[in-house]
C-alpha positions, 0 to 999 in steps of 0.5 A: 259453487264448490269453489265460492264455498272454499274462498268463503272458508278460507276468508273465514279461518283468516279473519278468525286469526287477525281477531285472535292476535288483535285483541289479545292483552298481557294479564299478569296476576297480582303478588307476582311482579318481578324488579329487574334490578339495573345497576348502570341505571341505579349509579345513574339516578344517585349521580343526578340526585347528589349534584343537585344537593348543595356543596357542603352535602356533597363534601359530607356524602363523599366521605361516606362513600368506599375508597377503593371503588372510584365508581363512588366518587362523584364529582363536586360541583358549585353552586352554578352546576360547575364541577370543582376539584376537591383536596384529594383530587388534587394533585401536588406539583414536585417542589422547585430549588430555591435560588440559593440552592441553586446558586450553592450548587453551581458555586459546588460545580465551580469550586477549586482546591487552587483558584486565580483570578485576574480583576481590575480595580472596582471589579467584583467576583464570586469565589467558593470557599471552605467552612470551618477551615481557614482559607489563604487569599494571596494578592499582588498588594504589598500591604493588604487592607480588608473589609468585611460585612460579617463581623464574626468571620475570623480574618488575620492580615500578614502583608500581602497575604490574607486569612479568613475562617468562616462558621456560617452557611450565609455568603459573605463580602471580603474589599480588599485593597492597598493599604492607603489606596481605597481607589484599589479596591476589589470585592470578594464574595465568599460563598462557604461550602462544606469542601476543603481549604481553597488557596486563592490568588487574586492579582489586580490590574491597575492604571498609571496613575492608580500606580504612580499613587501607590509607589509615591505612597510608599516612598513615603512611608519609607522615609517615614519609617527611616526618620522614626528609626533615627528619632529612636536612635538619637533617643538611645544614643542620650539615654546611653550618654545620660546612664554614665555611671562616671559622669556627675559632674555637669561639666564634665559631662558636658565636655565629654558629650562634646567630645564624643560630638565632633568625634561622630561628626568625623572631626578631629577635636582640638589637642587631640592627635588621630593615630592608625597604628593601634597597639595589640592590647588595645584593638579588642576593647569591647565584649559585645557578641557582634565583631568589633575591633580599634580602628583609629585612635585619638590621642591627647596629653591626658585622654585616649579616644578608641574608635572602635569598628563594630559589624553585625554577622550574625542573621539576627540583631544584635544589642550594644551594651555600653558596659560591655565596654567597661573591662579595664579601669582606666575607662572614663566614658564611652558612647555608641554612634546612632544605634545601639541594635544593629540588625544582620550585616549593620555596623556602627561605631563606638567611643572608648575614652581612657584616662592616659595618665591612670596607670603612671599615677597608680605606680607614683601613688605610695600606699601602706602595707595593709595589716589585713594581709 
């Protein structure tokens, strides 16, 4: 009986405790509610609200977000909900050099104060050169001819040398060739730089056919030059003879011209004898700057023609004038063979015609004494 009573008491106590724990409800008095703030949950909520707005509204709201807090920058989305990148979020790529800048840098590394190029006709080469300073180009052409794409470039040509100066940054072309033979041309693309002046040597290799053409051209030019000089000499002789102050009558002038023509043609005129022994008093009839001496004489009954050899020993040109032989009173006419201008080392003949009887007539002339002396 006692055992039964103990068991019943324990069951009652257990049931009482279970009933008390199962049916106890939490009760909070009104007015005492506490709100616990969670910053993380608030940021997620705000982000969700902003992301549902249109893109224009999102960009306007972004201006009011503090810039010192990266968490305040909310990603912008488009109308389809895809995230887009704003102007502030874009990163600027480093600037890439232009083609002109890359080429300028390459020319700077290529520049040398002395440059040499071996080219074939028709080839092209790009060479760096100085700006604002005169540059020189030496060619293997006898007489170089040049064309340029920039009319503002100052160019001077002297024989086989070419000088140019530019004040522009833009590159330009120089097409050079042998004068009269455009088949020999090459193109020099000049790239101006802020460097010192450069000395360029350009050698153009030609094939056999072109070399033959160049040689033939120069031979023709040399012949034309000699022919031109001969025409000038002939004209000078005509002018010199026409300017003779002692010749006034036409028959008299024609006779003297005929005599001088025969003497200039190495002939002995009729009625004249050739004398090789010239008196010392007649060896220097002219006062030229060049060396002159009488080597031969043609003597007739009334006339004497002195044949004077004139040589230019100087290193400069010497101009001969007929009046420089009008020293003695018996001179009638003078003439210069071929040329009146002698280059260094050149020679020519000068003819001096004299009146053989002049001094004899002076002695036979009967003169009265002057009342004024």
